[in-house]
MMTF fields as JSON, N, C-alpha, C and O atoms, coordinates in Angstrom:
{
  "mmtfVersion": "1.0.0",
  "mmtfProducer": "UNKNOWN",
  "numBonds": 87,
  "numAtoms": 88,
  "numGroups": 22,
  "numChains": 1,
  "numModels": 1,
  "chainsPerModel": [1],
  "groupsPerChain": [22],
  "chainIdList": ["A"],
  "bondAtomList": [4, 2, 8, 6, 12, 10, 16, 14, 20, 18, 24, 22, 28, 26, 32, 30, 36, 34, 40, 38, 44, 42, 48, 46, 52, 50, 56, 54, 60, 58, 64, 62, 68, 66, 72, 70, 76, 74, 80, 78, 84, 82],
  "bondOrderList": [1, 1, 1, 1, 1, 1, 1, 1, 1, 1, 1, 1, 1, 1, 1, 1, 1, 1, 1, 1, 1],
  "groupList": [{"groupName": "MET", "atomNameList": ["N", "CA", "C", "O"], "elementList": ["N", "C", "C", "O"], "formalChargeList": [0, 0, 0, 0], "bondAtomList": [1, 0, 2, 1, 3, 2], "bondOrderList": [1, 1, 2], "singleLetterCode": "M", "chemCompType": "L-PEPTIDE LINKING"}, {"groupName": "PRO", "atomNameList": ["N", "CA", "C", "O"], "elementList": ["N", "C", "C", "O"], "formalChargeList": [0, 0, 0, 0], "bondAtomList": [1, 0, 2, 1, 3, 2], "bondOrderList": [1, 1, 2], "singleLetterCode": "P", "chemCompType": "L-PEPTIDE LINKING"}, {"groupName": "ARG", "atomNameList": ["N", "CA", "C", "O"], "elementList": ["N", "C", "C", "O"], "formalChargeList": [0, 0, 0, 0], "bondAtomList": [1, 0, 2, 1, 3, 2], "bondOrderList": [1, 1, 2], "singleLetterCode": "R", "chemCompType": "L-PEPTIDE LINKING"}, {"groupName": "SER", "atomNameList": ["N", "CA", "C", "O"], "elementList": ["N", "C", "C", "O"], "formalChargeList": [0, 0, 0, 0], "bondAtomList": [1, 0, 2, 1, 3, 2], "bondOrderList": [1, 1, 2], "singleLetterCode": "S", "chemCompType": "L-PEPTIDE LINKING"}, {"groupName": "GLU", "atomNameList": ["N", "CA", "C", "O"], "elementList": ["N", "C", "C", "O"], "formalChargeList": [0, 0, 0, 0], "bondAtomList": [1, 0, 2, 1, 3, 2], "bondOrderList": [1, 1, 2], "singleLetterCode": "E", "chemCompType": "L-PEPTIDE LINKING"}, {"groupName": "LYS", "atomNameList": ["N", "CA", "C", "O"], "elementList": ["N", "C", "C", "O"], "formalChargeList": [0, 0, 0, 0], "bondAtomList": [1, 0, 2, 1, 3, 2], "bondOrderList": [1, 1, 2], "singleLetterCode": "K", "chemCompType": "L-PEPTIDE LINKING"}, {"groupName": "ILE", "atomNameList": ["N", "CA", "C", "O"], "elementList": ["N", "C", "C", "O"], "formalChargeList": [0, 0, 0, 0], "bondAtomList": [1, 0, 2, 1, 3, 2], "bondOrderList": [1, 1, 2], "singleLetterCode": "I", "chemCompType": "L-PEPTIDE LINKING"}, {"groupName": "ASP", "atomNameList": ["N", "CA", "C", "O"], "elementList": ["N", "C", "C", "O"], "formalChargeList": [0, 0, 0, 0], "bondAtomList": [1, 0, 2, 1, 3, 2], "bondOrderList": [1, 1, 2], "singleLetterCode": "D", "chemCompType": "L-PEPTIDE LINKING"}, {"groupName": "GLY", "atomNameList": ["N", "CA", "C", "O"], "elementList": ["N", "C", "C", "O"], "formalChargeList": [0, 0, 0, 0], "bondAtomList": [1, 0, 2, 1, 3, 2], "bondOrderList": [1, 1, 2], "singleLetterCode": "G", "chemCompType": "PEPTIDE LINKING"}, {"groupName": "GLN", "atomNameList": ["N", "CA", "C", "O"], "elementList": ["N", "C", "C", "O"], "formalChargeList": [0, 0, 0, 0], "bondAtomList": [1, 0, 2, 1, 3, 2], "bondOrderList": [1, 1, 2], "singleLetterCode": "Q", "chemCompType": "L-PEPTIDE LINKING"}, {"groupName": "ASN", "atomNameList": ["N", "CA", "C", "O"], "elementList": ["N", "C", "C", "O"], "formalChargeList": [0, 0, 0, 0], "bondAtomList": [1, 0, 2, 1, 3, 2], "bondOrderList": [1, 1, 2], "singleLetterCode": "N", "chemCompType": "L-PEPTIDE LINKING"}, {"groupName": "HIS", "atomNameList": ["N", "CA", "C", "O"], "elementList": ["N", "C", "C", "O"], "formalChargeList": [0, 0, 0, 0], "bondAtomList": [1, 0, 2, 1, 3, 2], "bondOrderList": [1, 1, 2], "singleLetterCode": "H", "chemCompType": "L-PEPTIDE LINKING"}],
  "groupTypeList": [0, 1, 2, 3, 3, 4, 5, 5, 6, 5, 7, 8, 5, 6, 9, 10, 9, 4, 11, 4, 10, 2],
  "groupIdList": [1, 2, 3, 4, 5, 6, 7, 8, 9, 10, 11, 12, 13, 14, 15, 16, 17, 18, 19, 20, 21, 22],
  "secStructList": [7, 7, 2, 2, 2, 2, 2, 2, 2, 2, 2, 2, 2, 2, 2, 2, 2, 2, 2, 6, 6, 7],
  "xCoordList": [4.613, 3.559, 4.306, 4.093, 5.049, 5.884, 5.216, 4.004, 5.817, 5.261, 5.157, 4.281, 5.868, 4.953, 3.745, 3.219, 3.456, 2.151, 0.976, -0.15, 1.312, 0.596, 0.179, -0.873, 1.565, 1.12, 0.087, -0.744, 0.497, -0.761, -2.047, -2.68, -2.573, -3.994, -4.293, -5.495, -3.586, -3.591, -4.683, -5.869, -3.178, -3.45, -4.458, -4.858, -5.127, -6.215, -8.033, -9.141, -7.246, -8.652, -9.036, -10.001, -7.712, -8.213, -8.35, -9.031, -8.01, -8.896, -9.782, -10.601, -10.122, -11.965, -12.47, -13.045, -12.427, -13.061, -13.127, -13.932, -12.309, -12.3, -13.407, -14.344, -13.098, -14.349, -15.222, -15.925, -15.88, -17.484, -17.411, -18.414, -16.464, -17.04, -17.559, -18.725, -16.738, -16.958, -18.599, -18.827],
  "yCoordList": [177.417, 178.076, 179.715, 180.734, 179.709, 180.779, 181.992, 182.053, 182.82, 184.415, 184.853, 185.691, 184.475, 185.313, 184.625, 185.139, 183.087, 182.789, 183.775, 184.149, 183.899, 184.699, 186.04, 186.605, 186.214, 188.156, 188.281, 189.152, 187.1, 186.991, 186.684, 187.661, 186.301, 185.918, 187.177, 187.268, 188.081, 189.158, 189.865, 190.078, 190.349, 191.181, 190.707, 191.498, 189.261, 188.859, 189.043, 188.962, 189.374, 189.943, 190.939, 191.028, 191.914, 193.454, 193.512, 194.519, 192.86, 193.159, 192.869, 193.598, 191.338, 191.136, 192.164, 193.048, 192.33, 194.081, 195.165, 195.972, 195.359, 196.592, 196.302, 196.986, 195.388, 194.915, 194.448, 194.106, 194.078, 194.548, 195.952, 196.644, 196.397, 198.077, 198.588, 198.943, 198.586, 199.128, 199.205, 199.708],
  "zCoordList": [57.569, 56.56, 56.035, 56.691, 54.955, 54.55, 54.504, 54.301, 54.653, 55.256, 53.964, 53.753, 53.002, 51.798, 50.798, 49.811, 51.488, 51.169, 52.359, 52.034, 53.062, 54.343, 53.401, 53.104, 53.115, 52.836, 51.276, 51.016, 50.437, 49.212, 50.035, 49.638, 50.555, 51.153, 52.062, 52.312, 52.57, 52.649, 52.148, 52.399, 50.748, 49.752, 48.928, 48.075, 48.99, 48.477, 48.784, 48.254, 50.168, 51.5, 50.549, 49.79, 50.853, 51.158, 49.693, 49.498, 48.32, 47.283, 47.116, 46.557, 47.628, 47.331, 48.158, 47.523, 49.487, 49.77, 49.511, 49.978, 48.739, 47.304, 46.292, 45.881, 46.095, 45.146, 45.698, 44.747, 46.809, 47.244, 47.53, 47.352, 47.904, 48.31, 46.791, 46.619, 45.902, 44.726, 44.119, 43.019]
}
């Protein structure tokens, strides 16, 4: 698994959390 893919998933998870917090 490429590292860029893992980073993208992590960024997406963080964005999702921020959206839920709002």
